[in-house]
PASEBA-1860 file (N, C-alpha, C; in nm, 3 decimals):
! residues 195
1> MEKVVKVL> 9.375/12.541/10.968/9.423/12.415/11.022/9.422/12.413/11.134 ~ 9.452/12.283/11.200/9.486/12.219/11.358/9.606/12.286/11.364 ~ 9.653/12.325/11.514/9.777/12.368/11.551/9.849/12.247/11.574 ~ 9.970/12.233/11.549/10.064/12.131/11.569/10.215/12.176/11.672 ~ 10.180/12.156/11.770/10.267/12.189/11.857/10.331/12.073/11.956 ~ 10.236/11.963/11.972/10.324/11.835/12.043/10.190/11.733/12.002 ~ 10.267/11.637/11.944/10.168/11.498/11.943/10.222/11.401/12.028 ~ 10.144/11.346/12.091/10.167/11.217/12.162/10.057/11.102/12.132
9> SRAVPLSN> 10.100/11.014/12.051/9.997/10.931/12.024/10.080/10.787/12.000 ~ 9.972/10.696/11.980/10.059/10.553/11.937/10.061/10.562/11.793 ~ 10.135/10.495/11.678/10.164/10.469/11.581/10.118/10.371/11.504 ~ 10.119/10.390/11.350/10.084/10.287/11.271/10.215/10.257/11.170 ~ 10.262/10.119/11.183/10.360/10.091/11.087/10.358/10.041/10.943 ~ 10.416/10.089/10.869/10.407/10.082/10.719/10.514/10.064/10.660 ~ 10.588/9.978/10.663/10.728/9.939/10.625/10.760/9.968/10.510 ~ 10.660/9.958/10.396/10.723/9.963/10.263/10.782/10.081/10.246
17> EDIDTDQI> 10.903/10.055/10.161/10.964/10.198/10.095/10.910/10.221/9.963 ~ 10.963/10.332/9.945/10.938/10.400/9.789/10.775/10.410/9.784 ~ 10.710/10.438/9.887/10.564/10.463/9.863/10.541/10.599/9.764 ~ 10.463/10.582/9.687/10.451/10.727/9.575/10.311/10.761/9.580 ~ 10.293/10.877/9.558/10.174/10.949/9.553/10.069/10.901/9.521 ~ 10.091/10.792/9.417/9.972/10.713/9.343/9.931/10.594/9.424 ~ 10.008/10.544/9.502/9.992/10.449/9.614/9.913/10.499/9.722 ~ 9.971/10.663/9.786/9.898/10.707/9.881/9.735/10.731/9.849
25> IPARFLKA> 9.702/10.790/9.752/9.594/10.819/9.649/9.578/10.817/9.538 ~ 9.509/10.702/9.479/9.537/10.682/9.366/9.482/10.765/9.259 ~ 9.528/10.809/9.159/9.466/10.931/9.041/9.318/10.924/9.024 ~ 9.248/10.789/9.018/9.086/10.793/8.980/9.027/10.883/9.085 ~ 9.070/10.889/9.211/9.020/10.987/9.323/9.078/11.127/9.323 ~ 9.120/11.191/9.228/9.165/11.310/9.264/9.037/11.415/9.193 ~ 8.920/11.394/9.136/8.799/11.466/9.074/8.808/11.585/9.192 ~ 8.786/11.566/9.305/8.745/11.658/9.396/8.824/11.790/9.401
33> TSREGFGE> 8.786/11.869/9.456/8.834/11.998/9.451/8.861/12.072/9.585 ~ 8.798/12.012/9.686/8.802/12.023/9.847/8.867/11.919/9.897 ~ 8.927/11.974/10.024/9.029/11.853/10.076/8.961/11.735/10.167 ~ 8.802/11.753/10.173/8.764/11.661/10.284/8.734/11.530/10.208 ~ 8.725/11.409/10.216/8.679/11.284/10.184/8.783/11.205/10.154 ~ 8.915/11.273/10.133/9.011/11.176/10.035/9.074/11.075/10.170 ~ 9.046/11.101/10.273/9.088/10.998/10.358/9.042/10.846/10.379 ~ 8.917/10.845/10.296/8.847/10.739/10.300/8.902/10.619/10.174
41> NLFRDWRY> 8.963/10.723/10.056/9.058/10.624/9.982/9.224/10.639/10.010 ~ 9.263/10.674/10.109/9.397/10.658/10.147/9.430/10.523/10.075 ~ 9.540/10.507/10.064/9.607/10.357/10.023/9.474/10.262/9.977 ~ 9.406/10.320/9.897/9.274/10.220/9.843/9.326/10.117/9.785 ~ 9.399/10.102/9.725/9.431/9.966/9.636/9.511/9.879/9.700 ~ 9.582/9.916/9.826/9.628/9.825/9.927/9.525/9.805/10.040 ~ 9.423/9.872/10.049/9.293/9.876/10.165/9.220/9.783/10.138 ~ 9.170/9.784/9.983/9.059/9.704/9.965/9.065/9.612/9.833
49> NADNSPKE> 9.011/9.502/9.859/9.003/9.420/9.731/8.910/9.468/9.626 ~ 8.898/9.415/9.485/8.814/9.454/9.396/8.707/9.500/9.415 ~ 8.634/9.408/9.495/8.484/9.404/9.549/8.476/9.498/9.670 ~ 8.554/9.575/9.689/8.534/9.685/9.788/8.563/9.647/9.956 ~ 8.573/9.504/9.944/8.597/9.455/10.094/8.749/9.478/10.149 ~ 8.752/9.513/10.301/8.882/9.545/10.332/9.002/9.414/10.305 ~ 9.103/9.444/10.288/9.195/9.352/10.305/9.241/9.337/10.432 ~ 9.224/9.207/10.491/9.284/9.209/10.622/9.436/9.236/10.677
57> SFVLNNAT> 9.507/9.188/10.563/9.641/9.203/10.580/9.684/9.335/10.568 ~ 9.636/9.452/10.537/9.713/9.575/10.531/9.674/9.658/10.674 ~ 9.784/9.703/10.707/9.783/9.767/10.856/9.671/9.854/10.870 ~ 9.631/9.942/10.780/9.503/10.030/10.823/9.387/9.950/10.856 ~ 9.353/9.806/10.814/9.285/9.729/10.868/9.275/9.664/10.971 ~ 9.399/9.679/11.039/9.421/9.571/11.160/9.377/9.706/11.258 ~ 9.278/9.654/11.350/9.238/9.746/11.454/9.359/9.752/11.615 ~ 9.463/9.646/11.576/9.562/9.676/11.675/9.661/9.785/11.652
65> YEGSVLVA> 9.660/9.856/11.546/9.729/9.975/11.510/9.659/10.074/11.477 ~ 9.677/10.199/11.559/9.610/10.325/11.568/9.693/10.411/11.586 ~ 9.642/10.566/11.575/9.684/10.677/11.618/9.730/10.760/11.528 ~ 9.782/10.896/11.554/9.782/10.999/11.432/9.918/11.007/11.375 ~ 10.029/10.917/11.423/10.137/10.912/11.375/10.143/10.778/11.268 ~ 10.210/10.803/11.147/10.249/10.676/11.043/10.361/10.691/11.058 ~ 10.421/10.558/11.077/10.559/10.573/11.037/10.607/10.456/10.932 ~ 10.683/10.528/10.838/10.677/10.457/10.690/10.787/10.419/10.650
73> GKNFGCGS> 10.807/10.357/10.563/10.970/10.313/10.504/11.036/10.452/10.452 ~ 11.170/10.404/10.417/11.229/10.529/10.342/11.160/10.591/10.204 ~ 11.165/10.679/10.147/11.158/10.765/10.019/11.001/10.764/10.011 ~ 10.929/10.824/10.129/10.794/10.850/10.123/10.752/10.953/10.033 ~ 10.634/10.933/9.983/10.563/11.050/9.885/10.648/11.074/9.774 ~ 10.708/10.975/9.716/10.769/10.999/9.602/10.666/11.014/9.470 ~ 10.732/11.003/9.343/10.649/11.029/9.226/10.587/11.158/9.190 ~ 10.449/11.153/9.168/10.409/11.316/9.129/10.395/11.392/9.205
81> SREHAAWS> 10.384/11.503/9.194/10.356/11.628/9.268/10.217/11.634/9.352 ~ 10.130/11.547/9.334/9.989/11.592/9.389/9.981/11.583/9.535 ~ 9.917/11.708/9.570/9.850/11.770/9.670/9.793/11.688/9.776 ~ 9.714/11.589/9.699/9.615/11.525/9.733/9.665/11.425/9.837 ~ 9.805/11.375/9.817/9.839/11.283/9.908/9.864/11.349/10.041 ~ 9.911/11.442/10.034/9.890/11.519/10.189/9.751/11.542/10.241 ~ 9.655/11.556/10.115/9.507/11.581/10.194/9.457/11.465/10.280 ~ 9.481/11.349/10.158/9.437/11.219/10.209/9.461/11.171/10.325
89> LYDYGFRV> 9.623/11.188/10.359/9.645/11.157/10.508/9.638/11.225/10.598 ~ 9.603/11.370/10.581/9.539/11.458/10.667/9.391/11.412/10.728 ~ 9.327/11.383/10.621/9.176/11.381/10.626/9.156/11.231/10.717 ~ 9.258/11.144/10.678/9.237/11.041/10.741/9.255/11.028/10.900 ~ 9.318/11.116/10.929/9.390/11.162/11.089/9.514/11.134/11.121 ~ 9.593/11.180/11.024/9.734/11.112/11.054/9.764/11.263/11.079 ~ 9.893/11.321/11.165/9.912/11.450/11.167/10.070/11.452/11.156 ~ 10.167/11.351/11.154/10.275/11.353/11.158/10.311/11.220/11.065
97> VVSSFFAD> 10.407/11.200/11.002/10.457/11.085/10.914/10.601/11.122/10.936 ~ 10.662/11.003/10.962/10.783/10.961/11.020/10.850/10.869/10.912 ~ 10.965/10.894/10.863/11.043/10.826/10.768/11.182/10.876/10.768 ~ 11.282/10.792/10.724/11.418/10.836/10.708/11.445/10.946/10.582 ~ 11.352/10.945/10.471/11.344/11.028/10.378/11.221/11.036/10.294 ~ 11.226/11.173/10.262/11.085/11.211/10.201/11.074/11.298/10.059 ~ 11.024/11.234/9.976/11.033/11.346/9.840/11.007/11.484/9.888 ~ 11.091/11.574/9.828/11.107/11.723/9.839/10.941/11.794/9.793
105> IFKGNALN> 10.884/11.771/9.695/10.739/11.827/9.672/10.661/11.757/9.799 ~ 10.678/11.648/9.811/10.558/11.566/9.940/10.580/11.637/10.048 ~ 10.745/11.672/10.102/10.736/11.746/10.202/10.675/11.880/10.205 ~ 10.700/11.940/10.107/10.620/12.093/10.117/10.478/12.065/10.121 ~ 10.421/11.997/10.035/10.284/11.982/10.030/10.204/11.936/10.184 ~ 10.321/11.865/10.252/10.265/11.778/10.355/10.261/11.937/10.494 ~ 10.382/11.998/10.478/10.377/12.123/10.563/10.290/12.212/10.518 ~ 10.239/12.256/10.395/10.134/12.352/10.403/10.015/12.299/10.409
113> NGLLPVQV> 9.969/12.159/10.454/9.855/12.132/10.473/9.832/12.052/10.614 ~ 9.914/12.111/10.695/9.908/12.070/10.852/9.930/11.940/10.879 ~ 10.070/11.874/10.803/10.078/11.757/10.824/10.231/11.787/10.861 ~ 10.312/11.711/10.954/10.435/11.706/10.954/10.513/11.586/10.946 ~ 10.620/11.598/10.854/10.683/11.520/10.789/10.803/11.515/10.876 ~ 10.842/11.419/10.948/10.964/11.423/11.071/11.055/11.314/11.002 ~ 11.167/11.367/10.948/11.270/11.286/10.910/11.385/11.250/10.968 ~ 11.413/11.103/11.024/11.471/11.057/11.111/11.611/10.958/11.034
121> SEDFLQEL> 11.688/10.933/11.130/11.775/10.845/11.071/11.757/10.702/11.019 ~ 11.815/10.635/10.956/11.749/10.491/10.935/11.762/10.410/11.064 ~ 11.858/10.428/11.132/11.877/10.340/11.276/11.739/10.357/11.366 ~ 11.716/10.501/11.357/11.619/10.545/11.415/11.489/10.506/11.390 ~ 11.466/10.515/11.267/11.356/10.464/11.192/11.283/10.291/11.233 ~ 11.431/10.237/11.197/11.385/10.087/11.213/11.344/10.039/11.362 ~ 11.419/10.118/11.430/11.422/10.087/11.589/11.233/10.138/11.616 ~ 11.233/10.235/11.578/11.080/10.275/11.616/10.976/10.205/11.548
129> METVKLRP> 10.968/10.124/11.406/10.922/10.068/11.334/10.907/9.905/11.390 ~ 11.014/9.865/11.445/11.020/9.728/11.495/10.924/9.718/11.620 ~ 10.957/9.866/11.703/10.916/9.874/11.846/10.747/9.870/11.875 ~ 10.720/9.985/11.734/10.545/9.968/11.716/10.509/9.818/11.680 ~ 10.563/9.754/11.573/10.506/9.644/11.522/10.485/9.510/11.657 ~ 10.556/9.533/11.750/10.595/9.460/11.880/10.510/9.484/11.989 ~ 10.523/9.603/11.974/10.411/9.659/12.093/10.323/9.782/12.065 ~ 10.206/9.740/11.993/10.138/9.838/11.930/10.067/9.936/12.016
137> DTEVEVDL> 10.103/9.924/12.151/10.053/10.033/12.245/10.143/10.163/12.266 ~ 10.285/10.142/12.197/10.388/10.221/12.230/10.356/10.382/12.170 ~ 10.370/10.467/12.258/10.343/10.617/12.219/10.461/10.663/12.184 ~ 10.441/10.774/12.091/10.543/10.807/12.025/10.504/10.970/12.052 ~ 10.609/11.045/12.087/10.586/11.207/12.119/10.670/11.275/12.017 ~ 10.599/11.345/11.954/10.667/11.458/11.875/10.664/11.589/11.882 ~ 10.733/11.650/11.941/10.760/11.793/12.008/10.826/11.869/11.878 ~ 10.729/11.961/11.808/10.770/12.057/11.737/10.840/12.170/11.776
145> VNQSISFN> 10.801/12.222/11.894/10.909/12.345/11.928/11.011/12.299/11.969 ~ 11.060/12.193/12.011/11.200/12.149/12.051/11.242/12.043/11.924 ~ 11.202/12.055/11.834/11.210/11.972/11.706/11.276/11.832/11.732 ~ 11.200/11.765/11.831/11.236/11.595/11.872/11.125/11.511/11.880 ~ 11.162/11.404/11.831/11.092/11.281/11.840/11.124/11.172/11.931 ~ 11.038/11.151/12.008/11.093/11.025/12.119/11.000/10.912/12.146 ~ 11.041/10.801/12.177/10.954/10.671/12.228/11.048/10.598/12.312 ~ 10.988/10.558/12.404/11.075/10.472/12.516/11.197/10.559/12.564
153> EFEESFEV> 11.316/10.460/12.556/11.410/10.554/12.621/11.498/10.623/12.444 ~ 11.452/10.632/12.354/11.469/10.667/12.235/11.441/10.820/12.211 ~ 11.522/10.896/12.164/11.514/11.037/12.097/11.577/11.086/11.995 ~ 11.516/11.155/11.921/11.610/11.211/11.793/11.580/11.363/11.759 ~ 11.688/11.412/11.719/11.588/11.565/11.666/11.572/11.559/11.510 ~ 11.479/11.644/11.486/11.465/11.648/11.322/11.497/11.803/11.298 ~ 11.490/11.834/11.138/11.496/11.958/11.107/11.358/11.994/11.059 ~ 11.344/12.118/11.042/11.203/12.165/10.991/11.223/12.329/10.964
161> NSYKKECL> 11.149/12.379/10.823/11.183/12.518/10.764/11.118/12.596/10.890 ~ 11.222/12.702/10.948/11.145/12.788/11.037/11.018/12.834/11.013 ~ 10.974/12.893/10.900/10.863/12.934/10.871/10.762/12.834/10.875 ~ 10.769/12.733/10.829/10.647/12.625/10.809/10.654/12.584/10.963 ~ 10.747/12.580/11.038/10.746/12.566/11.190/10.650/12.640/11.252 ~ 10.666/12.775/11.245/10.599/12.880/11.277/10.439/12.888/11.254 ~ 10.435/12.824/11.107/10.279/12.831/11.072/10.200/12.697/11.127 ~ 10.299/12.591/11.165/10.197/12.459/11.202/10.175/12.509/11.372
169> INGYDDID> 10.275/12.559/11.431/10.255/12.564/11.577/10.137/12.676/11.600 ~ 10.114/12.774/11.492/10.016/12.879/11.521/9.861/12.816/11.443 ~ 9.859/12.700/11.371/9.778/12.663/11.254/9.761/12.768/11.172 ~ 9.846/12.827/11.124/9.821/12.895/10.997/9.848/12.842/10.842 ~ 9.778/12.892/10.759/9.833/12.834/10.627/9.894/12.967/10.598 ~ 9.949/12.989/10.457/10.030/13.107/10.407/9.929/13.250/10.416 ~ 9.805/13.241/10.410/9.741/13.359/10.399/9.708/13.385/10.536 ~ 9.682/13.302/10.627/9.674/13.340/10.795/9.802/13.372/10.823
177> YLVSIKNE> 9.895/13.363/10.759/10.020/13.392/10.849/10.036/13.567/10.780 ~ 10.018/13.583/10.658/10.014/13.716/10.607/9.920/13.811/10.689 ~ 9.837/13.775/10.713/9.695/13.834/10.771/9.747/13.861/10.970 ~ 9.844/13.759/11.011/9.880/13.794/11.154/9.977/13.885/11.129 ~ 10.068/13.916/11.019/10.162/14.005/11.038/10.133/14.154/10.964 ~ 9.976/14.163/10.952/9.891/14.286/10.856/9.986/14.408/10.914 ~ 9.984/14.447/11.012/10.046/14.554/11.074/10.175/14.571/11.054 ~ 10.245/14.499/11.060/10.392/14.508/11.030/10.390/14.523/10.875
185> IEAFEKQA> 10.323/14.475/10.771/10.312/14.477/10.635/10.273/14.620/10.622 ~ 10.181/14.669/10.692/10.141/14.836/10.676/10.215/14.914/10.684 ~ 10.278/14.880/10.818/10.393/14.985/10.870/10.483/14.982/10.758 ~ 10.555/14.874/10.716/10.651/14.875/10.571/10.612/14.937/10.457 ~ 10.456/14.936/10.416/10.448/15.010/10.310/10.450/15.183/10.329 ~ 10.401/15.192/10.448/10.410/15.341/10.475/10.555/15.409/10.493 ~ 10.611/15.307/10.549/10.784/15.348/10.545/10.854/15.341/10.375 ~ 10.797/15.277/10.311/10.840/15.251/10.174/10.766/15.360/10.078
193> ITI> 10.676/15.419/10.117/10.613/15.545/10.064/10.675/15.664/10.101 ~ 10.720/15.677/10.196/10.829/15.817/10.279/10.960/15.822/10.168 ~ 10.999/15.703/10.160/11.144/15.701/10.142/11.168/15.756/9.996
END
């Protein structure tokens, strides 16, 4: 996985609330087992008409908005537990999703796949959403080390699991993390054998 330490990027505003995993990546696209290629079908039914032509009204089809930060309405990632939702967001190019609430399973899947879910207050989210809509060139800074998110004069802290924070900062998945502490594990095993 890519390391996530600090992200400085423009943002894409998607103000819909209660975005579920089937809206993020429809079930008919879940046949693949590798993580690549899911980005092209991210928000497929919202992005494209039945004839596969882009819907001009959808934010991902609007060249005004770009960046690796998605700013979404509250209760993002609800619904089924499909890990493919995190895969599709990551494959599309997002590295951070900002919302005032995330479904627990989605949050875990995101953290396991290099995507940082940043939960902020409702007031902060609304201020960020409106600012990005009015001034698309606004840059958002997400500092994982200090667990802060800021734009213009606004700043807020966010919580993140300390283990997952270490994994994201180092670009580790769970196996990479275990390999990184191999010497400690071996020393513990030796100690356990002699007891």
